[in-house]
C-alpha positions as CSV (number, residue, x, y, z in Angstrom):
1,M,10.9,11.1,4.4
2,R,10.8,14.9,4.1
3,V,7.8,17.0,3.1
4,L,8.3,19.8,0.5
5,G,5.1,21.6,1.2
6,T,2.2,21.8,-1.3
7,F,1.8,21.4,-5.0
8,E,-0.9,23.4,-6.7
9,S,-2.9,21.4,-9.1
10,T,-4.1,22.6,-12.5
11,G,-7.5,22.7,-14.1
12,H,-10.9,22.3,-12.6
13,G,-10.3,24.7,-9.8
14,S,-7.3,25.4,-7.7
15,R,-6.3,22.7,-5.1
16,T,-3.2,22.1,-3.2
17,V,-1.8,18.6,-2.5
18,P,0.9,18.0,0.2
19,V,3.8,16.1,-1.3
20,T,7.2,14.6,-0.5
21,L,10.5,16.0,-1.6
22,F,10.6,13.5,-4.5
23,V,7.1,14.4,-5.8
24,G,7.7,18.1,-5.0
25,N,10.8,18.1,-7.3
26,G,8.6,16.9,-10.1
27,G,5.9,19.4,-9.3
28,R,8.2,22.3,-9.3
29,R,9.6,21.3,-12.6
30,R,6.1,20.7,-14.0
31,R,5.3,24.4,-13.1
32,K,8.4,25.4,-14.9
33,L,7.2,23.6,-18.0
34,R,3.8,25.2,-17.7
35,S,5.4,28.6,-18.0
36,L,6.3,27.7,-21.6
37,R,2.6,27.5,-22.3
38,R,2.7,25.1,-25.2
39,R,0.6,22.2,-26.1
40,R,2.0,18.7,-26.5
41,R,1.0,15.1,-27.0
42,G,1.4,12.4,-24.3
43,L,1.1,8.6,-24.2
44,R,-0.3,7.3,-21.0
45,G,1.8,4.4,-19.9
46,D,0.7,0.8,-19.6
47,F,-1.6,0.9,-16.6
48,T,-3.5,-1.4,-14.3
49,I,-6.7,-1.3,-12.3
50,A,-6.0,-3.5,-9.4
51,F,-8.6,-5.4,-7.4
52,R,-9.0,-8.5,-5.3
53,L,-11.5,-11.3,-5.3
54,G,-14.4,-10.2,-3.0
55,T,-17.1,-7.6,-2.7
56,Q,-14.8,-4.6,-2.3
57,T,-12.4,-3.4,-5.0
58,S,-9.8,-0.6,-5.0
59,S,-9.0,1.6,-8.1
60,Q,-5.3,2.1,-8.1
61,Q,-3.1,4.7,-9.8
62,P,-1.4,4.0,-13.2
63,R,1.8,2.1,-12.8
64,S,4.2,0.1,-14.9
65,L,4.2,-3.7,-14.4
66,S,6.3,-6.5,-15.7
67,N,5.4,-8.4,-18.8
68,G,2.4,-10.7,-18.3
69,T,3.4,-14.1,-19.8
70,D,0.7,-16.7,-20.7
71,Y,1.9,-19.3,-18.2
72,G,-1.4,-21.1,-18.0
73,R,-1.5,-21.9,-21.7
74,Y,2.2,-22.9,-21.6
75,L,1.7,-25.3,-18.7
76,L,-1.4,-26.8,-20.4
77,S,0.5,-27.4,-23.6
78,S,3.5,-28.9,-21.8
79,T,1.9,-30.9,-19.0
80,G,-1.8,-31.0,-19.6
81,Y,-1.9,-30.3,-15.9
82,F,-1.6,-34.1,-15.5
83,N,-5.4,-34.4,-16.2
84,K,-6.2,-33.0,-12.7
85,S,-9.4,-31.2,-13.7
86,P,-11.8,-31.2,-16.7
87,S,-11.9,-27.4,-16.4
88,L,-8.3,-27.0,-17.4
89,K,-8.8,-26.7,-21.2
90,P,-7.8,-24.1,-23.7
91,E,-11.3,-22.5,-24.0
92,N,-11.2,-21.7,-20.2
93,L,-7.8,-20.0,-20.3
94,P,-8.2,-16.4,-21.7
95,L,-5.7,-15.3,-24.2
96,N,-3.1,-13.0,-22.7
97,E,-1.7,-10.4,-25.2
98,T,0.1,-8.1,-22.8
99,T,3.2,-7.8,-24.9
100,K,1.2,-7.1,-28.1
101,T,-0.9,-4.5,-26.3
102,I,2.1,-2.5,-25.0
103,V,3.9,-2.8,-28.3
104,D,0.8,-1.6,-30.2
105,G,0.6,1.4,-27.9
106,L,4.2,2.4,-28.5
107,A,3.8,1.9,-32.2
108,A,0.7,4.2,-32.2
109,A,2.7,6.9,-30.5
110,H,5.5,6.5,-33.0
111,R,3.1,6.8,-36.0
112,A,1.5,9.9,-34.4
113,Y,5.0,11.5,-34.2
114,G,5.2,11.3,-38.0
115,N,8.8,10.2,-38.7
116,K,9.0,6.5,-39.6
117,D,12.8,6.6,-39.4
118,A,12.9,7.9,-35.8
119,Y,13.7,5.6,-32.8
120,I,11.9,4.8,-29.7
121,L,13.9,5.6,-26.5
122,F,13.7,3.2,-23.5
123,V,14.9,5.1,-20.4
124,V,16.2,2.5,-18.1
125,Q,18.0,2.4,-14.7
126,D,21.8,2.3,-14.4
127,N,22.8,-1.4,-14.3
128,E,19.3,-2.4,-15.2
129,R,18.5,-6.0,-14.1
130,N,14.9,-6.2,-15.2
131,V,15.7,-6.4,-18.9
132,F,13.9,-9.5,-20.1
133,D,10.4,-8.2,-20.5
134,Q,11.8,-5.0,-22.0
135,R,13.6,-7.0,-24.7
136,W,10.3,-8.7,-25.7
137,L,8.9,-5.2,-26.3
138,E,11.9,-4.2,-28.4
139,Y,11.7,-7.4,-30.5
140,G,7.9,-6.8,-31.0
141,L,8.5,-3.2,-32.2
142,L,11.1,-4.3,-34.6
143,E,9.5,-7.5,-36.0
144,N,5.9,-6.3,-36.2
145,H,6.3,-2.6,-36.8
146,S,9.8,-2.2,-38.2
147,I,10.5,0.4,-35.4
148,R,14.0,0.6,-33.9
149,T,14.8,1.3,-30.3
150,I,17.7,2.5,-28.2
151,R,18.2,2.1,-24.5
152,Q,19.9,4.7,-22.2
153,S,19.8,5.7,-18.6
154,L,19.3,9.2,-17.3
155,T,23.0,9.2,-16.5
156,A,24.0,8.5,-20.0
157,L,21.4,10.9,-21.4
158,Q,23.0,13.8,-19.6
159,S,25.7,13.8,-22.2
160,S,24.0,12.1,-25.1
161,A,20.7,14.0,-25.4
162,S,20.0,17.4,-27.0
163,L,17.1,19.3,-28.6
164,S,17.1,20.7,-32.1
165,K,15.7,24.2,-32.9
166,S,12.3,22.5,-33.6
167,R,12.6,20.6,-30.2
168,A,13.2,17.3,-31.8
169,L,15.0,15.0,-29.3
170,L,18.4,13.9,-30.6
171,I,20.5,11.1,-29.0
172,N,24.2,10.5,-29.7
173,S,25.0,6.8,-29.6
174,P,28.5,5.1,-30.0
175,L,26.8,2.5,-32.2
176,H,25.5,5.3,-34.5
177,S,28.4,7.7,-34.7
178,D,27.5,9.3,-38.1
179,N,24.5,11.3,-37.0
180,P,22.4,11.6,-33.8
181,L,19.2,9.6,-33.7
182,E,15.8,11.4,-33.7
183,I,13.4,10.0,-31.0
184,S,9.7,9.7,-31.6
185,T,8.6,8.2,-28.3
186,I,10.2,8.0,-24.8
187,Y,9.2,5.0,-22.8
188,F,10.2,5.4,-19.2
189,R,11.2,2.2,-17.4
190,A,12.9,4.3,-14.8
191,T,12.3,7.7,-13.0
192,Y,9.7,6.3,-10.6
193,T,11.8,6.3,-7.4
194,P,14.1,8.9,-5.7
195,T,17.2,6.7,-6.3
196,D,16.7,7.4,-10.0
197,F,17.5,11.1,-9.4
198,P,20.8,11.1,-7.3
199,T,21.7,14.6,-8.7
200,V,20.1,17.8,-9.9
201,Q,21.5,17.0,-13.4
202,H,19.3,13.8,-13.5
203,W,16.2,16.0,-12.9
204,E,17.3,18.5,-15.5
205,T,17.7,15.6,-18.0
206,R,14.2,14.4,-17.2
207,I,12.9,17.9,-18.0
208,L,14.8,18.1,-21.2
209,L,13.1,15.0,-22.3
210,Q,9.7,16.4,-21.4
211,R,10.5,19.6,-23.2
212,S,11.1,17.8,-26.4
213,R,8.4,17.1,-29.0
214,A,8.9,13.4,-28.6
215,I,5.9,11.7,-27.1
216,N,6.5,10.9,-23.4
217,C,5.2,7.6,-21.9
218,P,4.2,8.7,-19.3
219,S,4.4,12.5,-19.4
220,L,5.5,14.2,-16.2
221,P,2.0,15.5,-15.4
222,L,0.6,12.0,-15.7
223,Q,3.3,10.6,-13.5
224,L,2.4,13.2,-10.8
225,A,-1.3,12.5,-11.3
226,G,-0.6,8.9,-10.4
227,G,0.6,9.8,-6.8
228,K,-1.2,8.2,-3.9
229,K,-2.0,11.6,-2.4
230,V,-3.9,12.5,-5.6
231,Q,-5.7,9.3,-5.3
232,Q,-6.8,10.1,-1.8
233,V,-7.8,13.7,-2.7
234,L,-10.0,12.3,-5.5
235,T,-12.1,10.5,-2.8
236,Q,-13.0,13.8,-1.1
237,P,-16.5,15.1,-1.7
238,G,-16.9,17.1,-4.9
239,V,-13.4,16.5,-6.3
240,L,-14.2,13.6,-8.6
241,E,-17.3,15.4,-9.6
242,D,-15.2,18.4,-10.7
243,F,-13.6,16.2,-13.3
244,L,-16.3,13.8,-14.4
245,L,-19.3,16.1,-14.4
246,S,-17.6,19.2,-15.8
247,E,-19.4,20.9,-18.7
248,C,-16.1,21.2,-20.5
249,R,-16.1,17.5,-21.1
250,G,-18.9,18.0,-23.7
251,P,-20.4,14.8,-25.0
252,E,-17.9,12.8,-22.8
253,R,-19.4,14.2,-19.6
254,F,-20.3,11.5,-17.1
255,T,-23.6,11.1,-15.3
256,E,-24.3,11.2,-11.6
257,E,-24.9,7.5,-11.7
258,D,-21.5,7.0,-13.3
259,V,-19.9,8.9,-10.5
260,R,-21.8,6.8,-7.9
261,I,-20.5,3.6,-9.5
262,V,-16.9,4.8,-9.5
263,R,-17.1,5.8,-5.9
264,E,-18.6,2.5,-4.9
265,S,-15.4,0.8,-6.1
266,W,-13.2,2.7,-3.7
267,V,-12.3,2.0,-0.1
268,E,-12.0,4.6,2.6
269,M,-8.9,6.8,2.4
270,W,-7.7,10.0,4.2
271,G,-4.6,12.0,4.9
272,L,-2.6,11.7,8.1
273,D,-2.5,15.5,8.1
274,D,-6.4,15.8,8.0
275,V,-7.7,18.1,10.7
276,A,-10.5,17.0,13.1
277,S,-14.0,17.6,11.7
278,A,-17.6,16.5,12.2
279,E,-17.3,14.1,9.2
280,S,-14.4,12.4,10.9
281,G,-16.1,12.1,14.3
282,G,-13.9,14.8,15.8
283,E,-10.7,12.9,15.2
284,D,-7.7,14.1,13.1
285,G,-6.0,11.9,10.6
286,V,-3.5,10.3,13.0
287,Q,-6.2,9.7,15.7
288,R,-8.4,7.9,13.1
289,A,-5.5,5.8,12.0
290,L,-4.6,4.8,15.5
291,A,-8.2,3.8,16.3
292,R,-8.5,1.7,13.2
293,A,-4.9,0.5,12.8
294,E,-5.8,-3.3,12.5
295,K,-7.8,-2.6,9.3
296,L,-5.5,-0.1,7.7
297,V,-2.4,0.4,5.6
298,L,-0.3,3.6,5.5
299,K,1.1,4.5,2.1
300,P,3.8,7.1,1.2
301,Q,4.2,8.7,-2.2
302,R,6.4,5.9,-3.5
303,E,6.2,3.1,-6.1
304,G,7.5,-0.4,-5.6
305,G,7.2,-2.7,-2.6
306,G,8.4,-2.4,0.9
307,N,7.3,1.2,1.6
308,N,3.9,0.7,3.3
309,V,3.1,0.3,7.0
310,Y,0.5,-2.3,8.0
311,R,-1.9,-3.0,10.9
312,S,-0.1,-3.6,14.2
313,S,3.0,-1.7,13.0
314,I,1.1,1.5,12.6
315,P,0.9,2.7,16.2
316,A,4.7,2.5,16.7
317,F,5.3,4.1,13.3
318,L,3.0,7.1,14.1
319,E,4.8,7.7,17.3
320,T,8.0,8.4,15.4
321,L,6.4,10.3,12.5
322,L,7.1,14.0,12.7
323,K,4.0,16.3,12.4
324,E,5.5,18.0,9.3
325,E,5.9,14.6,7.6
326,R,2.2,13.5,8.0
327,A,1.2,15.2,4.8
328,A,3.3,12.7,2.8
329,W,1.2,9.8,4.0
330,I,-2.3,8.5,3.4
331,A,-4.3,5.9,5.4
332,M,-6.3,3.4,3.4
333,Q,-8.7,0.8,4.4
334,L,-7.4,-2.7,3.7
335,I,-9.3,-4.8,1.3
336,E,-10.5,-8.0,3.1
337,P,-10.3,-11.0,0.8
338,P,-12.5,-14.1,1.4
339,K,-11.0,-16.7,3.6
340,G,-10.4,-20.4,2.8
341,V,-9.2,-19.9,-0.9
342,G,-6.4,-22.5,-1.0
343,N,-3.8,-23.1,-3.6
344,Y,-0.2,-24.1,-4.0
345,L,2.6,-21.5,-4.3
346,V,5.6,-22.8,-6.2
347,R,8.8,-20.9,-5.5
348,A,12.4,-21.4,-6.9
349,G,14.8,-23.6,-5.0
350,G,13.3,-27.0,-5.6
351,G,12.8,-29.6,-2.9
352,S,9.5,-30.7,-1.2
353,G,8.9,-27.4,0.6
354,G,10.3,-25.2,3.2
355,A,11.9,-21.7,3.0
356,E,14.3,-22.8,0.4
357,G,11.7,-23.4,-2.2
358,G,9.3,-25.9,-3.7
359,A,5.5,-26.2,-3.5
360,H,3.7,-24.7,-0.5
361,K,0.0,-25.2,0.2
362,A,-1.5,-22.0,1.6
363,D,-4.5,-19.8,2.1
364,V,-4.0,-17.3,-0.7
365,V,-5.3,-14.1,-2.2
366,S,-4.8,-13.0,-5.8
367,E,-4.5,-9.6,-7.5
368,L,-5.5,-9.1,-11.2
369,G,-4.0,-6.3,-13.2
370,M,-5.3,-5.3,-16.6
371,F,-3.1,-3.6,-19.2
372,G,-4.0,-0.8,-21.7
373,W,-3.0,2.5,-23.2
374,A,-4.3,5.8,-24.4
375,L,-2.8,8.2,-26.8
376,F,-4.0,11.7,-26.5
377,G,-3.3,15.3,-27.4
378,E,-5.0,18.6,-27.7
379,G,-7.2,17.6,-24.8
380,K,-8.7,14.6,-26.6
381,V,-8.1,10.8,-26.6
382,K,-6.8,9.9,-30.0
383,E,-6.5,6.2,-29.7
384,T,-7.0,3.7,-26.9
385,E,-6.7,-0.1,-26.4
386,S,-6.9,-2.6,-23.6
387,G,-5.7,-6.2,-23.6
388,G,-3.6,-8.5,-21.5
389,W,-3.4,-9.1,-17.8
390,L,-1.1,-10.1,-14.9
391,V,-2.1,-12.2,-11.9
392,R,-0.1,-12.3,-8.7
393,T,-1.0,-14.7,-5.9
394,K,0.5,-14.6,-2.4
395,G,-0.2,-16.2,1.0
396,R,-3.0,-14.5,2.8
397,E,-0.7,-13.7,5.7
398,S,1.6,-11.6,3.5
399,D,1.1,-7.9,3.3
400,E,3.6,-7.2,0.6
401,G,3.0,-8.5,-2.9
402,G,6.2,-8.3,-5.0
403,V,7.1,-11.2,-7.2
404,A,10.8,-10.4,-7.6
405,V,11.4,-10.2,-3.8
406,G,9.6,-13.5,-3.2
407,F,6.3,-12.4,-1.6
408,S,4.1,-13.4,-4.6
409,V,4.1,-15.9,-7.5
410,L,2.9,-15.4,-11.0
411,D,-0.5,-17.0,-11.7
412,S,-3.1,-17.5,-14.4
413,V,-6.8,-16.9,-14.9
414,L,-9.2,-19.9,-15.3
415,L,-12.7,-19.0,-16.4
416,V,-15.5,-21.4,-15.2
417,D,-19.3,-21.3,-14.9
């Protein structure tokens, strides 16, 4: 992974954040957009605050997650859980309205745009495989809000997308050959990994979408703000205070107690490029990581699974990491879940167990993600809503947590006294 250099932040003072080439490309194009000096609306994408069962929690950056289906209620209706526990009853299984929440957010953005005949654009990957939860959102928009959608990749948009004189985003579609479609809202289900930008033209298309007056979900600035390096910088003394205690927030200004509560929810984080200081015990970022490797995870500026480096793998990795690449990584204290929480993990493949599938009894840890959205513009939150959740459960010995790649299984919430 190559480091571009630094990306200068905006607002609340001037700070620079070391970034990777991928993030740096977005940062440079964000600065280009700033030069236009215009105001616009943005819809913050469906996001999650991730934590694990235990005394320590970790606030995570906004991210897109798959559709949270109400598996617990479905299994209760279909099997009654074979009467295994009196706690397994409808009133103990909270309603999960993830799909409705996301659909309502996209519909709110569509209404704010002001053209009921416009379409919502889903930006997807080439040869998209993860289509099923996306389709549920499309059906919900059409059936509950009479809003039509169109799906295209960045590759297709290079030739199909254009801006009118009023910066309306227009899309040509072979299914709608008479006139181009005006877009109210752009919902990005791609553009989160470097492989989504194989050419400069893909980046220029992303900027064209951002330049339009369609509401971006998420906007490019919000996507950059979700970077792990930004997350780590927020933990530094005084940075969070710059945002939450600023006088410019007016009546929405937080209190010192609010800031203390927020900071208590974080685990320790630092940059591998940190210089030695009295606060760090005279160790630089790499020395601190080597000394605490068994309790750490190293994270790059990437989304998706398979990019992190854990525990015993850290020393060997740091030996090969070039000095100029350190700035792209952060070190984060691992969250230690309680031991002895047992459950069965059911994986595809059938049979009575083993690597090929079936039910496996294991010491497990679960991760709960909450969904919500916020529509804002002109520096103010216009509408906001939360609702729906997703639970992933994995074996305690597993560091990664992806469901699609087989590390985790989807789970449900059971509320008991």
